TIVEXMI-880911 format. One record per residue (C-alpha): residue in three letters; chain; x, y, z. Coordinates in pm, whole numbers. Example, Ala and Ser with C-alpha at 12.3 -4.5 7.8 and 13.67 -1.06 7.14 Angstrom:
! TIVEXMI-880911
<residu:ALA; chaine:A; xx:1230; yy:-450; zz:780>
<residu:SER; chaine:A; xx:1367; yy:-106; zz:714>
This chain:
! TIVEXMI-880911
<residu:MET; chaine:A; xx:-71; yy:181; zz:1183>
<residu:THR; chaine:A; xx:-100; yy:246; zz:1551>
<residu:GLN; chaine:A; xx:207; yy:209; zz:1766>
<residu:ALA; chaine:A; xx:30; yy:304; zz:2087>
<residu:THR; chaine:A; xx:63; yy:-26; zz:2258>
<residu:ALA; chaine:A; xx:224; yy:-367; zz:2181>
<residu:LEU; chaine:A; xx:253; yy:-715; zz:2293>
<residu:PRO; chaine:A; xx:539; yy:-803; zz:2520>
<residu:ALA; chaine:A; xx:886; yy:-807; zz:2370>
<residu:SER; chaine:A; xx:997; yy:-1125; zz:2187>
<residu:ALA; chaine:A; xx:1339; yy:-1163; zz:2048>
<residu:PRO; chaine:A; xx:1402; yy:-1327; zz:1704>
<residu:GLY; chaine:A; xx:1553; yy:-1628; zz:1889>
<residu:THR; chaine:A; xx:1807; yy:-1874; zz:1756>
<residu:LEU; chaine:A; xx:1672; yy:-1890; zz:1403>
<residu:SER; chaine:A; xx:1870; yy:-1684; zz:1149>
<residu:ARG; chaine:A; xx:1684; yy:-1449; zz:917>
<residu:ALA; chaine:A; xx:1784; yy:-1664; zz:620>
<residu:SER; chaine:A; xx:1630; yy:-1969; zz:800>
<residu:VAL; chaine:A; xx:1303; yy:-1785; zz:859>
<residu:LEU; chaine:A; xx:1287; yy:-1666; zz:494>
<residu:LEU; chaine:A; xx:1349; yy:-2028; zz:388>
<residu:LEU; chaine:A; xx:1066; yy:-2147; zz:612>
<residu:VAL; chaine:A; xx:825; yy:-1895; zz:477>
<residu:SER; chaine:A; xx:922; yy:-1985; zz:124>
<residu:ALA; chaine:A; xx:865; yy:-2351; zz:210>
<residu:LEU; chaine:A; xx:522; yy:-2269; zz:346>
<residu:VAL; chaine:A; xx:416; yy:-2087; zz:24>
<residu:VAL; chaine:A; xx:548; yy:-2385; zz:-179>
<residu:GLY; chaine:A; xx:368; yy:-2628; zz:51>
<residu:VAL; chaine:A; xx:35; yy:-2444; zz:8>
<residu:ALA; chaine:A; xx:88; yy:-2441; zz:-371>
<residu:LEU; chaine:A; xx:149; yy:-2831; zz:-364>
<residu:VAL; chaine:A; xx:-156; yy:-2893; zz:-144>
<residu:ALA; chaine:A; xx:-410; yy:-2645; zz:-274>
<residu:GLY; chaine:A; xx:-263; yy:-2553; zz:-607>
<residu:PRO; chaine:A; xx:-29; yy:-2292; zz:-772>
<residu:ARG; chaine:A; xx:-292; yy:-2030; zz:-759>
<residu:SER; chaine:A; xx:-340; yy:-2059; zz:-378>
<residu:GLY; chaine:A; xx:34; yy:-2049; zz:-321>
<residu:ALA; chaine:A; xx:68; yy:-1737; zz:-540>
<residu:VAL; chaine:A; xx:-215; yy:-1554; zz:-361>
<residu:LEU; chaine:A; xx:-63; yy:-1634; zz:-16>
<residu:ALA; chaine:A; xx:266; yy:-1493; zz:-155>
<residu:ILE; chaine:A; xx:86; yy:-1175; zz:-269>
<residu:GLY; chaine:A; xx:-74; yy:-1148; zz:76>
<residu:LEU; chaine:A; xx:272; yy:-1170; zz:231>
<residu:GLY; chaine:A; xx:382; yy:-890; zz:-4>
<residu:PHE; chaine:A; xx:93; yy:-675; zz:114>
<residu:GLY; chaine:A; xx:188; yy:-727; zz:479>
<residu:LEU; chaine:A; xx:555; yy:-662; zz:406>
<residu:ALA; chaine:A; xx:471; yy:-343; zz:221>
<residu:LEU; chaine:A; xx:213; yy:-205; zz:472>
<residu:GLU; chaine:A; xx:437; yy:-261; zz:776>
<residu:GLY; chaine:A; xx:761; yy:-209; zz:592>
<residu:PHE; chaine:A; xx:660; yy:129; zz:465>
<residu:ARG; chaine:A; xx:462; yy:197; zz:776>
<residu:PHE; chaine:A; xx:172; yy:288; zz:567>
<residu:GLY; chaine:A; xx:-197; yy:244; zz:611>
<residu:PHE; chaine:A; xx:-539; yy:397; zz:564>
<residu:THR; chaine:A; xx:-658; yy:499; zz:908>
<residu:GLY; chaine:A; xx:-349; yy:705; zz:1005>
<residu:PRO; chaine:A; xx:-344; yy:925; zz:694>
<residu:TRP; chaine:A; xx:-710; yy:1005; zz:734>
<residu:ARG; chaine:A; xx:-652; yy:1099; zz:1099>
<residu:ARG; chaine:A; xx:-360; yy:1327; zz:1003>
<residu:MET; chaine:A; xx:-567; yy:1493; zz:734>
<residu:ILE; chaine:A; xx:-836; yy:1564; zz:991>
<residu:LEU; chaine:A; xx:-621; yy:1670; zz:1279>
<residu:GLU; chaine:A; xx:-315; yy:1814; zz:1108>
<residu:ARG; chaine:A; xx:-430; yy:1888; zz:754>
<residu:ASP; chaine:A; xx:-160; yy:1660; zz:629>
<residu:ALA; chaine:A; xx:-279; yy:1550; zz:288>
<residu:SER; chaine:A; xx:25; yy:1341; zz:190>
<residu:GLY; chaine:A; xx:-97; yy:999; zz:309>
<residu:LEU; chaine:A; xx:-445; yy:1046; zz:144>
<residu:LEU; chaine:A; xx:-275; yy:1159; zz:-177>
<residu:ALA; chaine:A; xx:-56; yy:843; zz:-175>
<residu:GLN; chaine:A; xx:-375; yy:638; zz:-130>
<residu:LEU; chaine:A; xx:-541; yy:810; zz:-431>
<residu:LEU; chaine:A; xx:-233; yy:759; zz:-636>
<residu:ALA; chaine:A; xx:-228; yy:393; zz:-572>
<residu:ILE; chaine:A; xx:-598; yy:364; zz:-660>
<residu:GLY; chaine:A; xx:-542; yy:557; zz:-976>
<residu:ILE; chaine:A; xx:-260; yy:319; zz:-1087>
<residu:VAL; chaine:A; xx:-472; yy:11; zz:-1016>
<residu:ALA; chaine:A; xx:-764; yy:160; zz:-1199>
<residu:CYS; chaine:A; xx:-557; yy:212; zz:-1517>
<residu:ALA; chaine:A; xx:-495; yy:-162; zz:-1523>
<residu:ALA; chaine:A; xx:-803; yy:-308; zz:-1357>
<residu:LEU; chaine:A; xx:-1076; yy:-146; zz:-1567>
<residu:PRO; chaine:A; xx:-929; yy:-245; zz:-1904>
<residu:LEU; chaine:A; xx:-860; yy:-600; zz:-1760>
<residu:LEU; chaine:A; xx:-1222; yy:-624; zz:-1645>
<residu:ALA; chaine:A; xx:-1357; yy:-511; zz:-1977>
<residu:ALA; chaine:A; xx:-1152; yy:-770; zz:-2168>
<residu:ASN; chaine:A; xx:-1184; yy:-1055; zz:-1929>
<residu:GLY; chaine:A; xx:-1530; yy:-1024; zz:-1783>
<residu:ALA; chaine:A; xx:-1593; yy:-1388; zz:-1753>
<residu:GLU; chaine:A; xx:-1261; yy:-1459; zz:-1558>
<residu:LEU; chaine:A; xx:-1225; yy:-1149; zz:-1350>
<residu:LYS; chaine:A; xx:-1484; yy:-961; zz:-1129>
<residu:GLY; chaine:A; xx:-1475; yy:-622; zz:-973>
<residu:ALA; chaine:A; xx:-1550; yy:-508; zz:-620>
<residu:HIS; chaine:A; xx:-1902; yy:-394; zz:-718>
<residu:ALA; chaine:A; xx:-2184; yy:-345; zz:-469>
<residu:PRO; chaine:A; xx:-2516; yy:-145; zz:-443>
<residu:ILE; chaine:A; xx:-2553; yy:180; zz:-264>
<residu:GLY; chaine:A; xx:-2819; yy:163; zz:9>
<residu:LEU; chaine:A; xx:-2926; yy:287; zz:352>
<residu:ALA; chaine:A; xx:-2736; yy:11; zz:534>
<residu:MET; chaine:A; xx:-2430; yy:47; zz:318>
<residu:VAL; chaine:A; xx:-2391; yy:428; zz:392>
<residu:GLY; chaine:A; xx:-2471; yy:372; zz:759>
<residu:GLY; chaine:A; xx:-2231; yy:84; zz:782>
<residu:ALA; chaine:A; xx:-1949; yy:295; zz:614>
<residu:PHE; chaine:A; xx:-2016; yy:582; zz:856>
<residu:VAL; chaine:A; xx:-1997; yy:357; zz:1162>
<residu:PHE; chaine:A; xx:-1696; yy:174; zz:1026>
<residu:GLY; chaine:A; xx:-1510; yy:503; zz:978>
<residu:ALA; chaine:A; xx:-1570; yy:592; zz:1344>
<residu:ALA; chaine:A; xx:-1476; yy:240; zz:1483>
<residu:MET; chaine:A; xx:-1157; yy:229; zz:1277>
<residu:GLN; chaine:A; xx:-1033; yy:551; zz:1440>
<residu:ILE; chaine:A; xx:-1114; yy:416; zz:1780>
<residu:VAL; chaine:A; xx:-873; yy:124; zz:1734>
<residu:LEU; chaine:A; xx:-648; yy:300; zz:1480>
<residu:GLY; chaine:A; xx:-689; yy:27; zz:1231>
<residu:CYS; chaine:A; xx:-916; yy:-48; zz:933>
<residu:GLY; chaine:A; xx:-944; yy:-399; zz:787>
<residu:SER; chaine:A; xx:-589; yy:-428; zz:658>
<residu:GLY; chaine:A; xx:-461; yy:-215; zz:952>
<residu:THR; chaine:A; xx:-606; yy:-444; zz:1206>
<residu:LEU; chaine:A; xx:-446; yy:-747; zz:1036>
<residu:VAL; chaine:A; xx:-108; yy:-558; zz:1017>
<residu:ASN; chaine:A; xx:-124; yy:-434; zz:1377>
<residu:ALA; chaine:A; xx:-209; yy:-787; zz:1509>
<residu:GLY; chaine:A; xx:71; yy:-936; zz:1302>
<residu:SER; chaine:A; xx:334; yy:-686; zz:1408>
<residu:GLY; chaine:A; xx:256; yy:-738; zz:1779>
<residu:ASN; chaine:A; xx:24; yy:-450; zz:1855>
<residu:ALA; chaine:A; xx:-197; yy:-546; zz:2149>
<residu:VAL; chaine:A; xx:-496; yy:-338; zz:2047>
<residu:GLY; chaine:A; xx:-486; yy:-499; zz:1700>
<residu:ALA; chaine:A; xx:-447; yy:-846; zz:1848>
<residu:VAL; chaine:A; xx:-742; yy:-802; zz:2076>
<residu:ALA; chaine:A; xx:-963; yy:-630; zz:1804>
<residu:LEU; chaine:A; xx:-902; yy:-890; zz:1532>
<residu:PRO; chaine:A; xx:-1100; yy:-1195; zz:1674>
<residu:PHE; chaine:A; xx:-1390; yy:-960; zz:1745>
<residu:PHE; chaine:A; xx:-1363; yy:-812; zz:1398>
<residu:ALA; chaine:A; xx:-1400; yy:-1161; zz:1254>
<residu:ILE; chaine:A; xx:-1707; yy:-1239; zz:1485>
<residu:GLY; chaine:A; xx:-1872; yy:-911; zz:1374>
<residu:SER; chaine:A; xx:-1798; yy:-986; zz:1012>
<residu:PHE; chaine:A; xx:-1968; yy:-1324; zz:1040>
<residu:ALA; chaine:A; xx:-2264; yy:-1174; zz:1220>
<residu:GLY; chaine:A; xx:-2296; yy:-891; zz:973>
<residu:ALA; chaine:A; xx:-2308; yy:-1136; zz:684>
<residu:TYR; chaine:A; xx:-2554; yy:-1349; zz:872>
<residu:HIS; chaine:A; xx:-2808; yy:-1055; zz:895>
<residu:LEU; chaine:A; xx:-2700; yy:-892; zz:558>
<residu:THR; chaine:A; xx:-3024; yy:-957; zz:366>
<residu:TRP; chaine:A; xx:-3238; yy:-800; zz:643>
<residu:TRP; chaine:A; xx:-3033; yy:-480; zz:619>
<residu:THR; chaine:A; xx:-3023; yy:-464; zz:240>
<residu:ASP; chaine:A; xx:-3405; yy:-507; zz:232>
<residu:LEU; chaine:A; xx:-3429; yy:-163; zz:391>
<residu:GLY; chaine:A; xx:-3358; yy:-18; zz:50>
<residu:SER; chaine:A; xx:-3077; yy:0; zz:-200>
<residu:LEU; chaine:A; xx:-3018; yy:99; zz:-554>
<residu:PRO; chaine:A; xx:-2899; yy:-129; zz:-836>
<residu:VAL; chaine:A; xx:-2525; yy:-187; zz:-866>
<residu:MET; chaine:A; xx:-2370; yy:90; zz:-1069>
<residu:ALA; chaine:A; xx:-2028; yy:41; zz:-1208>
<residu:LEU; chaine:A; xx:-1807; yy:232; zz:-1451>
<residu:SER; chaine:A; xx:-1644; yy:36; zz:-1731>
<residu:GLY; chaine:A; xx:-1417; yy:66; zz:-2035>
<residu:VAL; chaine:A; xx:-1228; yy:378; zz:-2144>
<residu:GLY; chaine:A; xx:-1500; yy:618; zz:-2040>
<residu:GLY; chaine:A; xx:-1524; yy:460; zz:-1698>
<residu:LEU; chaine:A; xx:-1150; yy:489; zz:-1658>
<residu:ALA; chaine:A; xx:-1158; yy:851; zz:-1757>
<residu:VAL; chaine:A; xx:-1431; yy:935; zz:-1512>
<residu:THR; chaine:A; xx:-1258; yy:740; zz:-1231>
<residu:LEU; chaine:A; xx:-926; yy:919; zz:-1286>
<residu:ALA; chaine:A; xx:-1103; yy:1261; zz:-1310>
<residu:GLY; chaine:A; xx:-1269; yy:1180; zz:-978>
<residu:LEU; chaine:A; xx:-953; yy:1084; zz:-810>
<residu:ALA; chaine:A; xx:-790; yy:1396; zz:-945>
<residu:GLY; chaine:A; xx:-1068; yy:1617; zz:-818>
<residu:LEU; chaine:A; xx:-1050; yy:1457; zz:-476>
<residu:ALA; chaine:A; xx:-670; yy:1514; zz:-479>
<residu:VAL; chaine:A; xx:-717; yy:1875; zz:-565>
<residu:LEU; chaine:A; xx:-967; yy:1911; zz:-277>
<residu:ALA; chaine:A; xx:-720; yy:1748; zz:-35>
<residu:LEU; chaine:A; xx:-449; yy:1989; zz:-149>
<residu:VAL; chaine:A; xx:-684; yy:2286; zz:-104>
<residu:LEU; chaine:A; xx:-779; yy:2177; zz:246>
<residu:GLY; chaine:A; xx:-439; yy:2048; zz:342>
<residu:ARG; chaine:A; xx:-166; yy:2266; zz:498>
<residu:LYS; chaine:A; xx:114; yy:2406; zz:297>
<residu:GLY; chaine:A; xx:381; yy:2149; zz:197>
<residu:SER; chaine:A; xx:173; yy:1845; zz:260>
<residu:HIS; chaine:A; xx:152; yy:1774; zz:-102>
<residu:ARG; chaine:A; xx:512; yy:1652; zz:-91>
<residu:LEU; chaine:A; xx:498; yy:1274; zz:-52>
<residu:PRO; chaine:A; xx:788; yy:1124; zz:150>
<residu:ALA; chaine:A; xx:984; yy:851; zz:-32>
<residu:ARG; chaine:A; xx:816; yy:576; zz:175>
<residu:TYR; chaine:A; xx:472; yy:688; zz:62>
<residu:TRP; chaine:A; xx:581; yy:680; zz:-307>
<residu:GLY; chaine:A; xx:723; yy:331; zz:-236>
<residu:ALA; chaine:A; xx:409; yy:214; zz:-63>
<residu:ALA; chaine:A; xx:171; yy:352; zz:-332>
<residu:LEU; chaine:A; xx:368; yy:190; zz:-611>
<residu:VAL; chaine:A; xx:422; yy:-149; zz:-442>
<residu:LEU; chaine:A; xx:65; yy:-180; zz:-315>
<residu:ALA; chaine:A; xx:-71; yy:-90; zz:-655>
<residu:ALA; chaine:A; xx:145; yy:-347; zz:-827>
<residu:LEU; chaine:A; xx:35; yy:-614; zz:-576>
<residu:ALA; chaine:A; xx:-333; yy:-516; zz:-614>
<residu:ILE; chaine:A; xx:-317; yy:-555; zz:-994>
<residu:LEU; chaine:A; xx:-131; yy:-893; zz:-951>
<residu:HIS; chaine:A; xx:-400; yy:-999; zz:-702>
<residu:LEU; chaine:A; xx:-679; yy:-923; zz:-946>
<residu:VAL; chaine:A; xx:-505; yy:-1125; zz:-1221>
<residu:VAL; chaine:A; xx:-408; yy:-1426; zz:-1011>
<residu:ALA; chaine:A; xx:-707; yy:-1447; zz:-774>
<residu:GLY; chaine:A; xx:-966; yy:-1335; zz:-1033>
<residu:GLN; chaine:A; xx:-1095; yy:-1079; zz:-778>
<residu:PRO; chaine:A; xx:-986; yy:-751; zz:-636>
<residu:TRP; chaine:A; xx:-794; yy:-723; zz:-307>
<residu:GLY; chaine:A; xx:-1036; yy:-762; zz:-11>
<residu:VAL; chaine:A; xx:-1025; yy:-840; zz:363>
<residu:VAL; chaine:A; xx:-1364; yy:-870; zz:528>
<residu:TYR; chaine:A; xx:-1511; yy:-1187; zz:373>
<residu:GLY; chaine:A; xx:-1212; yy:-1402; zz:484>
<residu:LEU; chaine:A; xx:-1247; yy:-1294; zz:849>
<residu:GLY; chaine:A; xx:-1622; yy:-1385; zz:859>
<residu:LEU; chaine:A; xx:-1555; yy:-1713; zz:681>
<residu:TRP; chaine:A; xx:-1314; yy:-1822; zz:962>
<residu:VAL; chaine:A; xx:-1592; yy:-1784; zz:1221>
<residu:ALA; chaine:A; xx:-1848; yy:-1955; zz:990>
<residu:LYS; chaine:A; xx:-1616; yy:-2255; zz:969>
<residu:ALA; chaine:A; xx:-1570; yy:-2256; zz:1340>
<residu:VAL; chaine:A; xx:-1945; yy:-2240; zz:1394>
<residu:VAL; chaine:A; xx:-2007; yy:-2541; zz:1169>
<residu:ALA; chaine:A; xx:-1721; yy:-2731; zz:1326>
<residu:VAL; chaine:A; xx:-1883; yy:-2714; zz:1663>
<residu:GLY; chaine:A; xx:-2221; yy:-2829; zz:1521>
<residu:GLY; chaine:A; xx:-2375; yy:-2493; zz:1443>
<residu:ASP; chaine:A; xx:-2639; yy:-2453; zz:1165>
<residu:LEU; chaine:A; xx:-2612; yy:-2173; zz:913>
<residu:SER; chaine:A; xx:-2921; yy:-2257; zz:721>
<residu:GLY; chaine:A; xx:-3106; yy:-1954; zz:880>
<residu:SER; chaine:A; xx:-2875; yy:-1708; zz:709>
<residu:VAL; chaine:A; xx:-2954; yy:-1627; zz:343>
<residu:PHE; chaine:A; xx:-2587; yy:-1524; zz:299>
<residu:TRP; chaine:A; xx:-2411; yy:-1826; zz:454>
<residu:SER; chaine:A; xx:-2655; yy:-2068; zz:306>
<residu:ALA; chaine:A; xx:-2619; yy:-1941; zz:-40>
<residu:PRO; chaine:A; xx:-2460; yy:-2215; zz:-258>
<residu:ALA; chaine:A; xx:-2125; yy:-2039; zz:-319>
<residu:ASN; chaine:A; xx:-2078; yy:-1936; zz:39>
<residu:ALA; chaine:A; xx:-2199; yy:-2274; zz:180>
<residu:ALA; chaine:A; xx:-1954; yy:-2450; zz:-51>
<residu:GLN; chaine:A; xx:-1673; yy:-2228; zz:71>
<residu:VAL; chaine:A; xx:-1759; yy:-2298; zz:435>
<residu:GLU; chaine:A; xx:-1719; yy:-2668; zz:363>
<residu:ALA; chaine:A; xx:-1412; yy:-2637; zz:151>
<residu:SER; chaine:A; xx:-1045; yy:-2606; zz:262>
<residu:LEU; chaine:A; xx:-948; yy:-2262; zz:390>
<residu:LEU; chaine:A; xx:-659; yy:-2279; zz:146>
<residu:THR; chaine:A; xx:-903; yy:-2243; zz:-145>
<residu:ASP; chaine:A; xx:-1042; yy:-1909; zz:-40>
<residu:MET; chaine:A; xx:-858; yy:-1619; zz:-189>
<residu:THR; chaine:A; xx:-950; yy:-1358; zz:67>
<residu:SER; chaine:A; xx:-850; yy:-1581; zz:351>
<residu:LEU; chaine:A; xx:-510; yy:-1649; zz:194>
<residu:THR; chaine:A; xx:-452; yy:-1287; zz:149>
<residu:ASP; chaine:A; xx:-549; yy:-1198; zz:507>
<residu:LEU; chaine:A; xx:-319; yy:-1469; zz:643>
<residu:GLY; chaine:A; xx:-45; yy:-1346; zz:421>
<residu:ILE; chaine:A; xx:-89; yy:-983; zz:547>
<residu:ILE; chaine:A; xx:-63; yy:-1105; zz:900>
<residu:GLY; chaine:A; xx:249; yy:-1309; zz:825>
<residu:GLY; chaine:A; xx:411; yy:-1032; zz:624>
<residu:ALA; chaine:A; xx:363; yy:-773; zz:901>
<residu:ALA; chaine:A; xx:506; yy:-1025; zz:1152>
<residu:LEU; chaine:A; xx:804; yy:-1087; zz:939>
<residu:VAL; chaine:A; xx:886; yy:-714; zz:924>
<residu:ALA; chaine:A; xx:842; yy:-673; zz:1295>
<residu:TRP; chaine:A; xx:1064; yy:-969; zz:1368>
<residu:TRP; chaine:A; xx:1323; yy:-856; zz:1115>
<residu:ARG; chaine:A; xx:1341; yy:-517; zz:1270>
<residu:ALA; chaine:A; xx:1395; yy:-622; zz:1630>
<residu:GLY; chaine:A; xx:1145; yy:-884; zz:1731>
<residu:PHE; chaine:A; xx:819; yy:-751; zz:1875>
<residu:ALA; chaine:A; xx:967; yy:-507; zz:2123>
<residu:SER; chaine:A; xx:821; yy:-159; zz:2158>
<residu:PRO; chaine:A; xx:687; yy:57; zz:2449>
<residu:VAL; chaine:A; xx:366; yy:-71; zz:2604>
<residu:GLY; chaine:A; xx:108; yy:203; zz:2674>
<residu:VAL; chaine:A; xx:-97; yy:182; zz:2980>
<residu:LEU; chaine:A; xx:-473; yy:172; zz:2905>
<residu:PRO; chaine:A; xx:-757; yy:167; zz:3147>
<residu:ALA; chaine:A; xx:-1017; yy:-110; zz:3149>
<residu:ARG; chaine:A; xx:-1278; yy:89; zz:2969>
<residu:ALA; chaine:A; xx:-1027; yy:119; zz:2680>
<residu:TRP; chaine:A; xx:-1004; yy:-256; zz:2634>
<residu:VAL; chaine:A; xx:-1382; yy:-277; zz:2649>
<residu:ALA; chaine:A; xx:-1399; yy:-19; zz:2378>
<residu:VAL; chaine:A; xx:-1154; yy:-205; zz:2168>
<residu:ILE; chaine:A; xx:-1363; yy:-525; zz:2189>
<residu:VAL; chaine:A; xx:-1684; yy:-340; zz:2104>
<residu:ALA; chaine:A; xx:-1510; yy:-155; zz:1824>
<residu:GLY; chaine:A; xx:-1383; yy:-475; zz:1687>
<residu:LEU; chaine:A; xx:-1726; yy:-622; zz:1672>
<residu:VAL; chaine:A; xx:-1860; yy:-302; zz:1513>
<residu:LEU; chaine:A; xx:-1576; yy:-301; zz:1259>
<residu:GLY; chaine:A; xx:-1667; yy:-650; zz:1145>
<residu:TYR; chaine:A; xx:-2045; yy:-602; zz:1146>
<residu:SER; chaine:A; xx:-2054; yy:-259; zz:980>
<residu:SER; chaine:A; xx:-1800; yy:-363; zz:712>
<residu:ARG; chaine:A; xx:-2029; yy:-633; zz:599>
<residu:LEU; chaine:A; xx:-2326; yy:-395; zz:570>
<residu:ALA; chaine:A; xx:-2099; yy:-149; zz:377>
<residu:PHE; chaine:A; xx:-1973; yy:-421; zz:140>
<residu:GLY; chaine:A; xx:-1621; yy:-385; zz:245>
<residu:CYS; chaine:A; xx:-1361; yy:-184; zz:442>
<residu:ASN; chaine:A; xx:-1097; yy:62; zz:321>
<residu:ILE; chaine:A; xx:-959; yy:-206; zz:97>
<residu:GLY; chaine:A; xx:-1268; yy:-393; zz:-47>
<residu:ALA; chaine:A; xx:-1488; yy:-81; zz:-77>
<residu:PHE; chaine:A; xx:-1271; yy:229; zz:-97>
<residu:PHE; chaine:A; xx:-947; yy:101; zz:-261>
<residu:SER; chaine:A; xx:-1072; yy:-187; zz:-475>
<residu:GLY; chaine:A; xx:-1425; yy:-49; zz:-523>
<residu:ILE; chaine:A; xx:-1309; yy:276; zz:-679>
<residu:ALA; chaine:A; xx:-1023; yy:111; zz:-875>
<residu:THR; chaine:A; xx:-1271; yy:-136; zz:-1031>
<residu:GLY; chaine:A; xx:-1525; yy:129; zz:-1116>
<residu:SER; chaine:A; xx:-1789; yy:73; zz:-844>
<residu:ALA; chaine:A; xx:-2002; yy:385; zz:-752>
<residu:HIS; chaine:A; xx:-2041; yy:255; zz:-402>
<residu:GLY; chaine:A; xx:-1669; yy:300; zz:-345>
<residu:TRP; chaine:A; xx:-1715; yy:684; zz:-372>
<residu:VAL; chaine:A; xx:-2012; yy:694; zz:-137>
<residu:TRP; chaine:A; xx:-1828; yy:467; zz:103>
<residu:PHE; chaine:A; xx:-1542; yy:706; zz:115>
<residu:VAL; chaine:A; xx:-1755; yy:1007; zz:194>
<residu:ALA; chaine:A; xx:-1951; yy:829; zz:469>
<residu:ALA; chaine:A; xx:-1650; yy:664; zz:625>
<residu:PHE; chaine:A; xx:-1448; yy:986; zz:632>
<residu:ALA; chaine:A; xx:-1734; yy:1160; zz:799>
<residu:GLY; chaine:A; xx:-1745; yy:880; zz:1056>
<residu:SER; chaine:A; xx:-1372; yy:926; zz:1110>
<residu:TYR; chaine:A; xx:-1439; yy:1269; zz:1259>
<residu:VAL; chaine:A; xx:-1666; yy:1103; zz:1526>
<residu:GLY; chaine:A; xx:-1422; yy:823; zz:1603>
<residu:ILE; chaine:A; xx:-1131; yy:1060; zz:1645>
<residu:ARG; chaine:A; xx:-1328; yy:1256; zz:1909>
<residu:LEU; chaine:A; xx:-1447; yy:947; zz:2083>
<residu:ARG; chaine:A; xx:-1091; yy:797; zz:2121>
<residu:PRO; chaine:A; xx:-970; yy:1009; zz:2415>
<residu:ALA; chaine:A; xx:-1299; yy:989; zz:2605>
<residu:LEU; chaine:A; xx:-1268; yy:607; zz:2579>
<residu:GLY; chaine:A; xx:-921; yy:613; zz:2742>
<residu:LEU; chaine:A; xx:-739; yy:507; zz:2425>
<residu:GLU; chaine:A; xx:-474; yy:783; zz:2433>
<residu:ALA; chaine:A; xx:-209; yy:576; zz:2612>
<residu:ARG; chaine:A; xx:-17; yy:692; zz:2917>
<residu:ARG; chaine:A; xx:356; yy:616; zz:2926>
């Protein structure tokens, strides 16, 4: 997660930490009473994701950046470890409970590959992927806070136009399953880990304790999310849904979009936000990251000085992040993490394209004025 710039300092105030934890617990219970135990549980899992990502200072963008610039493979290895653990549980669960659980499966196509590449570049510009932008915004990072609403707008727009893009050409959905699928997935992860070790600098195979903790906790939460929510951990759909609801609330018409007028999505737009599993997880991530930041010392941290062009770049990158992630059928979480963990071939292609895009984003960042001056 980027720490380059942050919102103004804010002290914890008069509430004790125990009081805040009690309020958060009451919120989860309240959601469970209003929308059902499942919704309350998913919100709690989302809080867990936010607590883990910010608490362990772990993400997906930063480790890729360090692998490219410093040949530090440790963060990428921790990600692969977490995905492998989830796969060991998710693939058998999907095979045994296909009617109740669904995987993060999507087709490989021209728009999907292009979207993943562009997403990889944009996430390095703002130093935040889908989950990273949520965590950065929740923890008081100004770049994340500015990028998040535009990410949501881009996600809505990308979904609105999705059919036009997929009509450019795509393959049928390809997904691994069962024992054989698990073996292939683990072999692929092991092969990617070996490649990272070969390309990484000496000693970067040693994972610090916080990486081990992050990998194990995130894997456990992801498995729990699949079981409770009935779907893998994802981010992007919820953000677009928030904007879709706002558009309808002000009298907008979504009938012109094949995606938003589809029965399931149209029903979700009309339903309570507390019934959407992805939205609950996203809100939980923001809240969990905010709790960690508040617990540590409020939201105080040095504020970097960024030129005007940098803030324009953040807004544009936020829009691009949302739009491209819809075309790519997910971000680092929904496509890379959950896609590979549930056997989707598109997750592997997404990783290659997004990692290549990250090279571009890393080189664009200084030119856009996003290396903060102190």
